[in-house]
C-alpha positions in Angstrom: 3.8 -7.3 -28.6 5.5 -4.1 -29.6 5.1 -1.1 -27.6 5.2 2.5 -29.1 7.0 5.3 -27.4 3.9 7.3 -27.4 2.0 4.2 -25.7 4.7 3.7 -23.0 4.6 7.1 -22.0 0.8 7.3 -21.7 1.1 4.0 -19.6 4.2 4.9 -17.5 3.5 8.2 -16.5 0.3 10.2 -17.7 -1.8 7.1 -17.8 -0.8 6.0 -14.5 -1.5 9.2 -12.8 -4.2 11.1 -14.9 -6.8 9.7 -12.5 -5.5 10.9 -9.6 -6.0 14.6 -10.8 -9.8 14.4 -11.3 -12.1 16.3 -8.9 -13.6 14.8 -5.7 -17.3 14.1 -5.9 -19.8 13.1 -3.3 -20.0 9.9 -1.5 -20.6 7.1 -4.0 -24.0 4.8 -4.0 -22.2 1.8 -4.0 -23.9 -0.7 -1.4 -23.6 -4.3 -2.5 -21.7 -6.9 -1.1 -18.0 -7.5 -2.7 -18.4 -11.1 -2.1 -21.3 -13.5 -2.7 -22.8 -13.2 0.9 -25.0 -16.3 0.0 -22.4 -19.0 -0.1 -18.9 -18.0 1.4 -16.4 -20.6 0.7 -13.3 -21.8 2.9 -10.3 -21.9 2.6 -10.0 -18.5 1.4 -6.9 -16.2 0.9 -7.4 -12.3 0.4 -4.6 -10.0 -0.4 -3.6 -6.6 -1.9 -2.9 -6.6 -5.5 0.7 -7.0 -5.6 0.2 -10.5 -4.0 -1.3 -12.3 -7.2 1.9 -14.1 -8.3 2.2 -15.6 -4.9 -1.0 -16.7 -3.9 -1.6 -19.8 -5.8 1.2 -21.6 -4.1 0.4 -20.2 -0.4 -3.4 -21.2 -1.4 -2.3 -24.8 -2.2 -0.2 -25.0 1.1 -3.2 -23.8 3.0 -5.6 -26.1 1.5 -2.8 -29.0 2.2 -3.3 -28.4 5.7 -0.8 -25.5 6.3 -1.1 -22.8 8.9 -2.9 -20.0 8.2 -0.2 -17.4 9.2 2.4 -19.3 7.4 0.0 -19.2 4.4 -0.3 -15.6 4.6 3.4 -14.9 4.8 4.0 -17.0 2.0 1.9 -14.4 -0.2 3.6 -11.5 1.2 7.3 -13.1 0.9 6.7 -12.7 -2.8 6.8 -9.3 -2.7 9.4 -8.8 -0.1 11.8 -11.1 -2.4 11.2 -9.4 -5.4 14.0 -6.6 -6.4 11.5 -5.2 -8.9 8.6 -4.5 -6.3 10.1 -1.1 -5.0 7.3 -0.8 -2.2 8.2 -4.0 -0.1 11.2 -5.7 1.1 14.3 -5.9 -1.1 14.5 -3.0 -3.6 12.2 -0.8 -1.5 12.6 2.9 -2.1 14.5 4.3 0.7 13.8 7.1 3.4 15.1 10.5 2.5 18.5 9.7 3.5 18.8 6.8 1.1 18.2 3.9 3.6 15.5 1.2 3.3 13.3 0.9 6.4 10.8 -2.0 6.7 7.8 -2.5 8.7 5.6 -5.4 9.5 3.3 -7.0 11.8 1.2 -10.5 12.1 -1.6 -11.9 14.2 -2.1 -15.2 14.3 -5.5 -16.5 15.3 -5.8 -19.7 16.3 -3.1 -18.8 19.1 -4.4 -15.2 19.6 -0.7 -14.2 19.5 1.0 -11.2 17.5 4.3 -9.8 16.5 5.3 -6.5 15.1 8.6 -5.0 13.8 9.1 -1.2 12.8 12.0 0.8 11.2 14.0 -2.4 10.4 17.1 -1.8 8.2 19.3 -4.4 6.5 16.8 -7.4 6.9 14.6 -8.3 3.9 11.7 -10.6 5.1 10.5 -8.6 8.0 7.2 -10.4 7.9 9.0 -13.4 9.3 11.0 -11.2 11.6 7.3 -10.2 13.0 6.6 -13.7 13.4 9.9 -14.6 15.2 9.0 -11.9 17.8 6.0 -13.5 18.2 7.3 -16.9 18.7 10.9 -16.2 20.3 10.0 -13.2 22.8 7.5 -12.1 25.2 6.9 -8.8 23.5 4.9 -7.9 20.6 6.8 -5.2 19.1 10.4 -4.6 18.2 11.8 -1.5 16.4 14.9 0.0 15.0 18.4 -1.1 15.8 16.7 -3.4 18.4 14.9 -5.4 15.9 17.8 -5.6 13.6 19.9 -7.1 16.3 17.1 -9.5 17.3 16.5 -10.6 13.8 20.5 -11.6 13.3 20.3 -13.3 16.7 17.6 -15.6 15.5 19.2 -16.4 12.0 18.1 -13.6 9.6 21.2 -12.3 7.4 22.0 -8.8 7.0 21.9 -7.6 3.5 22.0 -4.6 1.6 18.3 -3.9 0.7 19.0 -0.8 -1.7 19.1 -2.1 -5.3 20.9 -0.2 -7.9 17.5 0.6 -9.5 16.1 2.2 -6.3 19.4 3.9 -5.6 19.1 5.7 -8.8 15.6 6.9 -8.4 16.4 8.0 -4.7 19.3 10.2 -6.5 16.8 11.4 -9.1 14.5 12.5 -6.2 17.0 13.9 -4.1 18.2 16.3 -6.8 15.0 17.2 -8.2 12.3 17.0 -5.6 13.7 17.4 -2.4 11.7 20.7 -1.8 8.8 18.6 -1.9 9.3 16.3 1.0 7.5 15.1 4.2 8.4 18.1 6.5 5.3 19.9 7.6 2.7 20.9 7.9 0.9 17.9 7.3 -2.6 17.7 6.4 -4.1 17.5 9.6 -2.1 20.6 10.7 -4.5 23.6 11.0 -1.9 25.8 9.5 -2.1 23.6 5.9 -3.3 25.1 2.7 -3.7 23.5 -0.4 -0.9 24.2 -2.8 -0.8 27.8 -4.3 -1.1 27.9 -8.2 1.9 28.2 -10.1 2.2 31.1 -12.1 3.7 29.3 -15.1 1.2 27.7 -17.4 0.4 24.3 -16.2 1.2 22.6 -19.4 4.7 24.1 -19.5 5.3 22.9 -16.0 4.6 19.5 -16.6 6.7 19.6 -19.8 9.9 21.3 -18.2 9.8 19.1 -15.2 9.1 15.7 -16.9 11.8 16.4 -19.3 14.4 17.5 -16.8 13.5 14.6 -14.8 13.9 12.0 -17.8 17.2 13.5 -18.9 18.8 13.2 -15.5 17.3 9.7 -15.2 19.4 9.1 -18.4 22.2 10.8 -16.7 22.2 8.6 -14.0 22.2 5.6 -16.1 18.5 4.3 -15.6 17.7 2.0 -18.6 15.6 3.7 -21.3 12.6 1.5 -20.8 12.5 2.6 -17.0 13.3 6.4 -17.3 9.6 7.4 -17.2 8.8 5.0 -14.4 11.5 6.6 -12.5 10.0 10.0 -13.1 6.7 8.9 -11.8 8.3 7.8 -8.7 9.7 11.1 -8.1 6.7 13.0 -9.0 4.3 11.0 -7.0 6.2 8.9 -4.5 4.6 5.4 -3.8 3.0 4.2 -0.9 2.9 0.7 -1.8 2.2 -2.2 1.0 1.0 -5.4 1.0 -1.8 -7.0 3.4 -2.9 -10.6 3.4 -5.3 -12.7 5.5 -6.0 -16.3 5.3 -8.7 -18.7 6.4 -8.5 -22.5 6.3 -11.4 -25.1 6.3 -11.4 -25.4 10.1 -12.2 -21.8 10.2 -8.8 -20.8 11.7 -7.8 -17.3 10.6 -4.5 -15.2 10.3 -3.2 -11.8 8.9 -0.1 -10.1 8.1 1.2 -6.7 6.5 4.5 -5.7 5.4 6.0 -2.3 3.5 8.9 -0.6 3.0 6.4 2.8 3.9 6.6 5.9 2.2 9.1 6.5 -0.2 11.5 9.4 0.8 10.0 9.3 4.4 11.5 10.8 7.4 14.2 8.5 9.1 12.2 6.4 11.6 8.8 7.1 10.3 6.4 4.3 11.0 3.1 4.1 9.1 0.2 1.8 10.4 1.8 -1.4 8.9 3.8 -2.6 12.3 0.7 -1.1 14.3 -1.6 -3.9 15.5 -4.9 -2.8 15.1 -4.2 -0.5 12.3 -2.3 -2.1 9.4 -3.8 -5.3 10.6 -5.8 -7.0 13.3 -7.3 -10.6 13.5 -9.4 -12.2 15.9 -10.0 -15.7 15.8 -13.8 -15.5 17.0 -14.6 -12.7 14.1 -12.1 -12.3 11.4 -9.3 -10.2 10.1 -8.7 -7.1 8.2 -5.8 -5.2 6.9 -4.9 -1.9 4.9 -2.6 -0.1 2.5 -2.7 3.6 1.7 -2.2 6.5 4.1 -0.7 5.1 7.2 -1.1 8.0 9.4 -4.6 8.6 8.7 -5.2 4.8 9.3 -3.6 4.9 12.6 -6.0 7.6 13.8 -8.9 5.3 13.3 -7.3 2.2 14.2 -8.9 1.0 11.1 -8.1 -2.8 11.2 -9.5 -3.4 14.8 -12.5 -0.7 13.8 -13.5 -3.2 11.3 -13.1 -6.2 13.2 -15.2 -5.0 16.1 -17.7 -3.8 13.4 -18.1 -7.5 12.2 -18.6 -8.5 15.8 -21.5 -6.3 16.3 -23.1 -7.8 13.2 -21.9 -5.6 10.1 -21.2 -7.4 7.1 -17.5 -7.0 5.7 -18.5 -4.1 3.2 -20.5 -2.2 5.9 -17.6 -2.7 8.6 -15.0 -1.2 6.2 -16.9 1.7 4.9 -17.7 2.7 8.1 -13.9 2.8 8.7 -13.7 4.7 5.6 -16.4 7.3 6.9 -14.2 7.9 10.2 -11.4 9.1 8.1 -13.5 11.3 6.1 -15.1 12.6 9.4 -11.5 13.4 10.7 -11.4 15.9 7.6 -14.7 17.1 8.1 -15.6 16.3 4.4 -13.1 18.5 3.4 -12.3 17.5 -0.2 -9.2 19.9 -0.3 -7.7 17.7 2.1 -9.1 14.0 1.6 -8.0 14.5 -2.1 -4.6 13.8 -0.8 -5.6 10.6 1.4 -5.6 7.1 0.1 -6.9 3.8 1.7 -7.8 0.2 1.0 -8.9 -2.1 3.3 -9.0 -6.1 2.9 -11.6 -7.9 5.0 -12.3 -11.4 5.7 -14.9 -12.8 8.0 -14.5 -15.9 9.9 -17.3 -17.7 7.6 -15.4 -17.1 4.4 -17.2 -13.7 3.6 -14.9 -10.7 2.4 -14.7 -7.5 0.9 -12.2 -5.0 -0.3 -13.2 -1.3 -0.1 -11.3 1.9 -0.5 -11.6 5.6 -0.1 -11.4 6.2 -3.7 -13.1 4.5 -6.4 -10.1 4.8 -8.5 -9.6 6.0 -12.2 -12.4 5.7 -14.6 -12.2 1.9 -16.1 -9.3 1.1 -13.7 -10.9 0.8 -10.1 -8.8 -0.4 -7.2 -8.2 -3.8 -6.8 -7.5 -6.9 -4.6 -6.9 -10.5 -4.9 -9.0 -13.5 -3.9 -8.5 -17.1 -3.8 -11.3 -19.5 -2.7 -10.4 -22.1 -5.2 -9.9 -19.7 -8.1 -7.5 -16.8 -8.0 -8.8 -13.8 -9.2 -8.8 -10.1 -9.3 -11.8 -8.2 -7.8 -12.6 -4.5 -7.7 -12.6 -2.9 -4.3 -15.9 -0.8 -3.6 -15.0 2.8 -3.4 -16.6 5.4 -0.7 -15.6 8.5 -2.9 -16.0 9.0 -6.7 -12.8 9.8 -8.6 -8.9 9.0 -7.5 -6.7 10.6 -5.0 -3.9 12.6 -5.6 -0.5 11.7 -4.5 1.3 13.6 -1.4 3.5 15.5 -1.6 1.4 17.5 -4.4 2.2 18.2 -7.8 0.2 20.7 -10.2 -3.0 19.0 -11.9 -2.0 17.5 -15.4 -4.0 19.7 -17.9 -6.5 18.2 -19.9 -4.7 18.6 -23.1 -1.7 16.7 -22.0 -4.0 14.0 -20.4 -5.3 13.5 -23.9 -2.1 13.8 -26.1 1.8 13.5 -25.2 3.0 14.8 -28.4 6.2 16.6 -26.7 7.2 13.1 -25.3 7.2 11.2 -28.6 
């Protein structure tokens, strides 16, 4: 299929971000269960959207008697190994110094064990390293240089995780966006204020910024078909992560979460992904939950643990996840100026096979947040949103004006 330049522009930049500039609305009224509550199935695997390509083989492994944690890791290892997935593992976008740092944690329900690693450099499959911490040490969490040395000691090879593609995107960010980085104040700081309006017309700001970035991307040698995708990553640094929970026919359950964290973050930053109880939590008696999105916000509500405890006390998977999202909203006293910059999606699997995906924001019109389910048939399902609309990326950039959302003639 031939894609015109105009269609590509809309898909790669404006189409991908326009939903993030809509005005936040009141809480949505969605209350229905995300999965069929009447007849949950086992085995079942749920994961973030970027696990779709690897879930089929993992499900076959699980159905054939494979361990639940090994099955979940088979799902997340796909993105970890993929140099084209620049939010996990090999090819992940680096910190502000140009160094890729990875985080992961896992919990094995049948043996009630856990392992975690944070800010790991030079080791690709940190999901497996977190499992190695669980299996080969008396600790739960290793970080930084110590985690790297441990990984090498147990047989993981050191390798350069910064691909040429990601390095060029980092250079593009370094040159044009370093004044909009992760130095404070953060959203939770009382001194924080919404970005001041620019004096220049919004349409001119977008034209100037995108054209400058696209030209510099070309100068750096980024291929023409990827230049606009690189521009988007500079303007809106991604926060991609992958979580997976797996449940077998016997009711055994495990979970794992892995990430390269926020693009261009401060060196040493750890979000929720390596934090047991935030990015991932599994209780063999109840179920499993994990998260992707604004890690700092999820840490503050211990999201995954909160969800599992909610299910322990009788909430459905969807109700449990919605309660955790409401705690994030409460932390900002319903201040939409701040919440507009927060994103969060929870992936929830109960021991009986009932599941749900819930998100703080519903997503763009016609493009809701999605997660992947496999209970015999692999498929995407929409996450149920708490707030209507779509989050804006942080650090902020001026809203796309309506005339540019409708047409992109200047980029033909």
